[in-house]
N, CA, C and O atoms as a GROMACS GRO file, in nm:
protein
  380
    1MET      N    1   8.950   6.173  12.331
    1MET     CA    2   9.095   6.184  12.281
    1MET      C    3   9.103   6.303  12.184
    1MET      O    4   9.205   6.372  12.175
    2ALA      N    5   8.997   6.323  12.115
    2ALA     CA    6   8.993   6.445  12.016
    2ALA      C    7   9.006   6.586  12.078
    2ALA      O    8   9.057   6.684  12.022
    3ALA      N    9   8.954   6.583  12.196
    3ALA     CA   10   8.951   6.716  12.270
    3ALA      C   11   9.084   6.764  12.317
    3ALA      O   12   9.109   6.883  12.338
    4ILE      N   13   9.178   6.657  12.333
    4ILE     CA   14   9.324   6.694  12.372
    4ILE      C   15   9.378   6.754  12.253
    4ILE      O   16   9.470   6.830  12.282
    5PHE      N   17   9.354   6.749  12.125
    5PHE     CA   18   9.418   6.811  12.000
    5PHE      C   19   9.360   6.931  11.978
    5PHE      O   20   9.420   7.015  11.911
    6LEU      N   21   9.237   6.954  12.031
    6LEU     CA   22   9.162   7.098  12.001
    6LEU      C   23   9.218   7.188  12.087
    6LEU      O   24   9.221   7.305  12.049
    7ASN      N   25   9.272   7.156  12.212
    7ASN     CA   26   9.336   7.270  12.296
    7ASN      C   27   9.476   7.278  12.260
    7ASN      O   28   9.556   7.187  12.286
    8VAL      N   29   9.511   7.399  12.195
    8VAL     CA   30   9.652   7.428  12.158
    8VAL      C   31   9.725   7.518  12.248
    8VAL      O   32   9.678   7.629  12.272
    9LEU      N   33   9.832   7.480  12.300
    9LEU     CA   34   9.912   7.553  12.381
    9LEU      C   35  10.050   7.591  12.323
    9LEU      O   36  10.116   7.502  12.269
   10VAL      N   37  10.090   7.697  12.330
   10VAL     CA   38  10.237   7.747  12.286
   10VAL      C   39  10.321   7.785  12.418
   10VAL      O   40  10.294   7.878  12.495
   11VAL      N   41  10.423   7.699  12.428
   11VAL     CA   42  10.503   7.732  12.557
   11VAL      C   43  10.603   7.845  12.499
   11VAL      O   44  10.664   7.831  12.393
   12VAL      N   45  10.611   7.952  12.575
   12VAL     CA   46  10.679   8.076  12.551
   12VAL      C   47  10.819   8.038  12.587
   12VAL      O   48  10.842   7.978  12.692
   13PRO      N   49  10.924   8.076  12.493
   13PRO     CA   50  11.078   8.059  12.519
   13PRO      C   51  11.116   8.117  12.669
   13PRO      O   52  11.044   8.195  12.731
   14ARG      N   53  11.219   8.074  12.708
   14ARG     CA   54  11.284   8.151  12.830
   14ARG      C   55  11.366   8.251  12.804
   14ARG      O   56  11.487   8.239  12.825
   15MET      N   57  11.314   8.362  12.755
   15MET     CA   58  11.388   8.470  12.706
   15MET      C   59  11.296   8.605  12.744
   15MET      O   60  11.175   8.605  12.722
   16GLY      N   61  11.355   8.705  12.796
   16GLY     CA   62  11.292   8.834  12.806
   16GLY      C   63  11.186   8.818  12.915
   16GLY      O   64  11.198   8.746  13.014
   17ALA      N   65  11.087   8.893  12.885
   17ALA     CA   66  10.971   8.914  12.981
   17ALA      C   67  10.893   8.787  12.997
   17ALA      O   68  10.830   8.767  13.101
   18TRP      N   69  10.896   8.697  12.897
   18TRP     CA   70  10.808   8.596  12.895
   18TRP      C   71  10.876   8.473  12.960
   18TRP      O   72  10.833   8.359  12.943
   19ALA      N   73  10.989   8.503  13.038
   19ALA     CA   74  11.070   8.380  13.083
   19ALA      C   75  11.005   8.313  13.209
   19ALA      O   76  10.934   8.374  13.289
   20CYS      N   77  11.037   8.177  13.218
   20CYS     CA   78  10.975   8.116  13.343
   20CYS      C   79  11.041   8.165  13.465
   20CYS      O   80  11.161   8.194  13.472
   21MET      N   81  10.953   8.173  13.567
   21MET     CA   82  11.028   8.236  13.697
   21MET      C   83  11.082   8.108  13.767
   21MET      O   84  11.024   8.001  13.783
   22GLU      N   85  11.216   8.147  13.810
   22GLU     CA   86  11.300   8.034  13.882
   22GLU      C   87  11.246   8.028  14.021
   22GLU      O   88  11.308   8.092  14.106
   23SER      N   89  11.143   7.963  14.058
   23SER     CA   90  11.092   7.951  14.186
   23SER      C   91  11.034   7.802  14.201
   23SER      O   92  11.028   7.728  14.103
   24TYR      N   93  10.997   7.768  14.314
   24TYR     CA   94  10.930   7.642  14.333
   24TYR      C   95  10.786   7.666  14.378
   24TYR      O   96  10.765   7.717  14.488
   25PRO      N   97  10.683   7.631  14.292
   25PRO     CA   98  10.685   7.567  14.162
   25PRO      C   99  10.722   7.674  14.068
   25PRO      O  100  10.695   7.793  14.084
   26VAL      N  101  10.799   7.614  13.948
   26VAL     CA  102  10.803   7.708  13.845
   26VAL      C  103  10.691   7.746  13.780
   26VAL      O  104  10.597   7.671  13.753
   27GLN      N  105  10.701   7.875  13.751
   27GLN     CA  106  10.574   7.944  13.682
   27GLN      C  107  10.622   8.002  13.539
   27GLN      O  108  10.705   8.090  13.518
   28CYS      N  109  10.556   7.938  13.458
   28CYS     CA  110  10.591   7.983  13.311
   28CYS      C  111  10.463   8.055  13.245
   28CYS      O  112  10.350   8.017  13.277
   29ARG      N  113  10.478   8.145  13.163
   29ARG     CA  114  10.354   8.206  13.095
   29ARG      C  115  10.344   8.121  12.967
   29ARG      O  116  10.438   8.077  12.901
   30ILE      N  117  10.215   8.107  12.946
   30ILE     CA  118  10.180   8.031  12.810
   30ILE      C  119  10.075   8.128  12.748
   30ILE      O  120  10.017   8.219  12.807
   31VAL      N  121  10.062   8.091  12.618
   31VAL     CA  122   9.969   8.157  12.529
   31VAL      C  123   9.869   8.048  12.476
   31VAL      O  124   9.906   7.946  12.417
   32GLU      N  125   9.741   8.079  12.502
   32GLU     CA  126   9.642   7.972  12.464
   32GLU      C  127   9.562   8.041  12.350
   32GLU      O  128   9.524   8.157  12.367
   33ILE      N  129   9.537   7.975  12.240
   33ILE     CA  130   9.455   8.018  12.127
   33ILE      C  131   9.305   8.014  12.167
   33ILE      O  132   9.255   7.911  12.210
   34VAL      N  133   9.234   8.130  12.151
   34VAL     CA  134   9.088   8.147  12.182
   34VAL      C  135   9.028   8.138  12.048
   34VAL      O  136   9.052   8.227  11.966
   35TYR      N  137   8.944   8.029  12.016
   35TYR     CA  138   8.893   7.996  11.877
   35TYR      C  139   8.790   8.098  11.845
   35TYR      O  140   8.782   8.134  11.728
   36SER      N  141   8.705   8.152  11.938
   36SER     CA  142   8.605   8.244  11.917
   36SER      C  143   8.663   8.383  11.877
   36SER      O  144   8.605   8.456  11.796
   37GLY      N  145   8.775   8.415  11.936
   37GLY     CA  146   8.837   8.545  11.900
   37GLY      C  147   8.901   8.526  11.769
   37GLY      O  148   8.903   8.621  11.690
   38LEU      N  149   8.955   8.410  11.739
   38LEU     CA  150   9.034   8.394  11.613
   38LEU      C  151   8.924   8.376  11.505
   38LEU      O  152   8.957   8.407  11.391
   39ALA      N  153   8.802   8.331  11.525
   39ALA     CA  154   8.703   8.338  11.423
   39ALA      C  155   8.657   8.491  11.399
   39ALA      O  156   8.637   8.532  11.285
   40ILE      N  157   8.642   8.564  11.498
   40ILE     CA  158   8.607   8.709  11.479
   40ILE      C  159   8.716   8.782  11.401
   40ILE      O  160   8.690   8.868  11.316
   41THR      N  161   8.837   8.744  11.434
   41THR     CA  162   8.941   8.826  11.353
   41THR      C  163   8.944   8.781  11.214
   41THR      O  164   8.977   8.860  11.126
   42GLY      N  165   8.910   8.652  11.185
   42GLY     CA  166   8.895   8.614  11.040
   42GLY      C  167   8.777   8.663  10.978
   42GLY      O  168   8.787   8.696  10.860
   43VAL      N  169   8.659   8.675  11.038
   43VAL     CA  170   8.541   8.745  10.978
   43VAL      C  171   8.577   8.890  10.940
   43VAL      O  172   8.559   8.937  10.828
   44VAL      N  173   8.629   8.954  11.041
   44VAL     CA  174   8.676   9.093  11.003
   44VAL      C  175   8.774   9.109  10.881
   44VAL      O  176   8.770   9.197  10.795
   45LEU      N  177   8.864   9.004  10.894
   45LEU     CA  178   8.972   9.018  10.775
   45LEU      C  179   8.909   8.983  10.646
   45LEU      O  180   8.946   9.048  10.549
   46ILE      N  181   8.818   8.886  10.628
   46ILE     CA  182   8.750   8.871  10.524
   46ILE      C  183   8.661   8.979  10.468
   46ILE      O  184   8.656   9.007  10.348
   47PHE      N  185   8.596   9.034  10.559
   47PHE     CA  186   8.514   9.144  10.529
   47PHE      C  187   8.592   9.260  10.467
   47PHE      O  188   8.545   9.315  10.367
   48SER      N  189   8.716   9.305  10.523
   48SER     CA  190   8.794   9.419  10.476
   48SER      C  191   8.848   9.369  10.336
   48SER      O  192   8.848   9.449  10.243
   49VAL      N  193   8.894   9.243  10.319
   49VAL     CA  194   8.949   9.222  10.182
   49VAL      C  195   8.828   9.206  10.084
   49VAL      O  196   8.850   9.224   9.964
   50ALA      N  197   8.714   9.175  10.123
   50ALA     CA  198   8.594   9.174  10.021
   50ALA      C  199   8.556   9.316   9.992
   50ALA      O  200   8.515   9.347   9.880
   51SER      N  201   8.568   9.412  10.098
   51SER     CA  202   8.532   9.548  10.076
   51SER      C  203   8.636   9.616   9.977
   51SER      O  204   8.597   9.697   9.894
   52ILE      N  205   8.756   9.585   9.987
   52ILE     CA  206   8.873   9.630   9.896
   52ILE      C  207   8.854   9.568   9.746
   52ILE      O  208   8.884   9.635   9.647
   53PHE      N  209   8.807   9.445   9.737
   53PHE     CA  210   8.787   9.397   9.618
   53PHE      C  211   8.656   9.466   9.558
   53PHE      O  212   8.659   9.497   9.440
   54LEU      N  213   8.559   9.486   9.621
   54LEU     CA  214   8.451   9.566   9.581
   54LEU      C  215   8.465   9.710   9.522
   54LEU      O  216   8.400   9.760   9.429
   55ALA      N  217   8.581   9.775   9.609
   55ALA     CA  218   8.624   9.901   9.545
   55ALA      C  219   8.705   9.885   9.410
   55ALA      O  220   8.720   9.982   9.336
   56SER      N  221   8.754   9.766   9.380
   56SER     CA  222   8.836   9.761   9.256
   56SER      C  223   8.727   9.729   9.152
   56SER      O  224   8.762   9.754   9.037
   57VAL      N  225   8.600   9.678   9.168
   57VAL     CA  226   8.500   9.660   9.067
   57VAL      C  227   8.396   9.764   9.064
   57VAL      O  228   8.318   9.764   8.970
   58ALA      N  229   8.388   9.848   9.152
   58ALA     CA  230   8.270   9.948   9.171
   58ALA      C  231   8.288  10.051   9.059
   58ALA      O  232   8.398  10.088   9.017
   59GLY      N  233   8.173  10.092   9.018
   59GLY     CA  234   8.183  10.197   8.894
   59GLY      C  235   8.152  10.349   8.954
   59GLY      O  236   8.188  10.448   8.891
   60ARG      N  237   8.093  10.355   9.060
   60ARG     CA  238   8.066  10.487   9.116
   60ARG      C  239   8.170  10.532   9.211
   60ARG      O  240   8.207  10.450   9.294
   61PRO      N  241   8.220  10.646   9.212
   61PRO     CA  242   8.323  10.706   9.300
   61PRO      C  243   8.304  10.700   9.451
   61PRO      O  244   8.386  10.666   9.535
   62LYS      N  245   8.172  10.743   9.468
   62LYS     CA  246   8.136  10.734   9.619
   62LYS      C  247   8.148  10.585   9.679
   62LYS      O  248   8.204  10.559   9.785
   63LEU      N  249   8.094  10.502   9.603
   63LEU     CA  250   8.078  10.352   9.642
   63LEU      C  251   8.235  10.308   9.658
   63LEU      O  252   8.273  10.247   9.758
   64ARG      N  253   8.317  10.342   9.556
   64ARG     CA  254   8.471  10.325   9.562
   64ARG      C  255   8.524  10.367   9.678
   64ARG      O  256   8.578  10.288   9.756
   65ALA      N  257   8.515  10.502   9.702
   65ALA     CA  258   8.576  10.549   9.829
   65ALA      C  259   8.522  10.495   9.960
   65ALA      O  260   8.602  10.469  10.050
   66ALA      N  261   8.410  10.478   9.974
   66ALA     CA  262   8.338  10.410  10.097
   66ALA      C  263   8.398  10.258  10.107
   66ALA      O  264   8.423  10.210  10.217
   67SER      N  265   8.418  10.191   9.993
   67SER     CA  266   8.472  10.054  10.013
   67SER      C  267   8.617  10.059  10.054
   67SER      O  268   8.651   9.975  10.136
   68ILE      N  269   8.710  10.147  10.008
   68ILE     CA  270   8.830  10.164  10.028
   68ILE      C  271   8.840  10.190  10.178
   68ILE      O  272   8.909  10.119  10.252
   69VAL      N  273   8.770  10.292  10.220
   69VAL     CA  274   8.774  10.341  10.372
   69VAL      C  275   8.740  10.216  10.450
   69VAL      O  276   8.819  10.178  10.536
   70ALA      N  277   8.625  10.149  10.427
   70ALA     CA  278   8.583  10.042  10.495
   70ALA      C  279   8.686   9.926  10.512
   70ALA      O  280   8.710   9.877  10.622
   71GLY      N  281   8.743   9.887  10.400
   71GLY     CA  282   8.856   9.791  10.391
   71GLY      C  283   8.970   9.836  10.476
   71GLY      O  284   9.018   9.748  10.547
   72PHE      N  285   9.019   9.948  10.482
   72PHE     CA  286   9.140   9.984  10.544
   72PHE      C  287   9.104  10.007  10.693
   72PHE      O  288   9.190   9.983  10.777
   73VAL      N  289   8.976  10.053  10.732
   73VAL     CA  290   8.935  10.046  10.872
   73VAL      C  291   8.934   9.899  10.929
   73VAL      O  292   8.980   9.875  11.041
   74GLY      N  293   8.886   9.809  10.855
   74GLY     CA  294   8.874   9.660  10.898
   74GLY      C  295   9.024   9.599  10.907
   74GLY      O  296   9.053   9.519  10.996
   75LEU      N  297   9.117   9.640  10.811
   75LEU     CA  298   9.234   9.594  10.832
   75LEU      C  299   9.315   9.656  10.954
   75LEU      O  300   9.391   9.586  11.020
   76ALA      N  301   9.294   9.787  10.981
   76ALA     CA  302   9.344   9.846  11.101
   76ALA      C  303   9.301   9.778  11.228
   76ALA      O  304   9.378   9.751  11.319
   77ILE      N  305   9.166   9.749  11.227
   77ILE     CA  306   9.115   9.680  11.343
   77ILE      C  307   9.182   9.548  11.368
   77ILE      O  308   9.218   9.516  11.481
   78VAL      N  309   9.200   9.468  11.257
   78VAL     CA  310   9.264   9.341  11.280
   78VAL      C  311   9.414   9.359  11.322
   78VAL      O  312   9.466   9.285  11.406
   79MET      N  313   9.478   9.458  11.263
   79MET     CA  314   9.612   9.480  11.319
   79MET      C  315   9.637   9.515  11.465
   79MET      O  316   9.736   9.482  11.530
   80VAL      N  317   9.528   9.592  11.511
   80VAL     CA  318   9.527   9.639  11.640
   80VAL      C  319   9.482   9.547  11.750
   80VAL      O  320   9.546   9.528  11.853
   81PHE      N  321   9.358   9.486  11.717
   81PHE     CA  322   9.306   9.399  11.810
   81PHE      C  323   9.299   9.248  11.782
   81PHE      O  324   9.240   9.171  11.859
   82GLY      N  325   9.361   9.207  11.670
   82GLY     CA  326   9.348   9.064  11.633
   82GLY      C  327   9.422   8.974  11.723
   82GLY      O  328   9.369   8.867  11.752
   83ALA      N  329   9.529   9.003  11.767
   83ALA     CA  330   9.607   8.933  11.851
   83ALA      C  331   9.549   8.918  12.003
   83ALA      O  332   9.547   8.814  12.070
   84GLU      N  333   9.507   9.034  12.038
   84GLU     CA  334   9.433   9.057  12.165
   84GLU      C  335   9.312   8.959  12.158
   84GLU      O  336   9.300   8.882  12.253
   85TRP      N  337   9.240   8.952  12.078
   85TRP     CA  338   9.106   8.877  12.055
   85TRP      C  339   9.154   8.718  12.049
   85TRP      O  340   9.092   8.628  12.105
   86SER      N  341   9.259   8.700  11.982
   86SER     CA  342   9.296   8.556  11.932
   86SER      C  343   9.362   8.467  12.058
   86SER      O  344   9.343   8.346  12.068
   87TRP      N  345   9.430   8.534  12.141
   87TRP     CA  346   9.530   8.477  12.239
   87TRP      C  347   9.483   8.504  12.366
   87TRP      O  348   9.422   8.609  12.382
   88ALA      N  349   9.502   8.421  12.469
   88ALA     CA  350   9.477   8.433  12.618
   88ALA      C  351   9.609   8.395  12.698
   88ALA      O  352   9.647   8.278  12.705
   89ASN      N  353   9.674   8.498  12.757
   89ASN     CA  354   9.782   8.469  12.836
   89ASN      C  355   9.745   8.417  12.960
   89ASN      O  356   9.647   8.463  13.019
   90SER      N  357   9.821   8.314  13.012
   90SER     CA  358   9.809   8.253  13.137
   90SER      C  359   9.936   8.214  13.190
   90SER      O  360  10.041   8.224  13.126
   91ILE      N  361   9.926   8.162  13.326
   91ILE     CA  362  10.064   8.118  13.376
   91ILE      C  363  10.030   7.968  13.425
   91ILE      O  364   9.926   7.937  13.484
   92GLU      N  365  10.126   7.889  13.394
   92GLU     CA  366  10.124   7.757  13.423
   92GLU      C  367  10.235   7.719  13.521
   92GLU      O  368  10.353   7.752  13.511
   93ARG      N  369  10.179   7.639  13.623
   93ARG     CA  370  10.273   7.600  13.737
   93ARG      C  371  10.324   7.467  13.706
   93ARG      O  372  10.249   7.376  13.670
   94ARG      N  373  10.451   7.452  13.719
   94ARG     CA  374  10.520   7.315  13.686
   94ARG      C  375  10.585   7.269  13.805
   94ARG      O  376  10.673   7.344  13.845
   95TYR      N  377  10.564   7.155  13.878
   95TYR     CA  378  10.612   7.108  13.997
   95TYR      C  379  10.733   7.015  13.963
   95TYR      O  380  10.795   6.959  14.053
   0.00000   0.00000   0.00000
């Protein structure tokens, strides 16, 4: 019974490119959360925030600059690839 609650599905609304196709059987696109990708996104996000925090307490200018660059690179990676790692698109057929 607990396994049912772990699999989270989000039904995409009937608008735009994500609409359900009017055919028999009806085909609707759904988005499924991939927990391993979500964990990777979380780890990269925590790393980048910790790196920026290290920059605020660092005394040496080179360490501060490297921490700032590493933090912003981590944030850029999360912004570009985070959704791609965390979601899996699929099609559900409804009869």
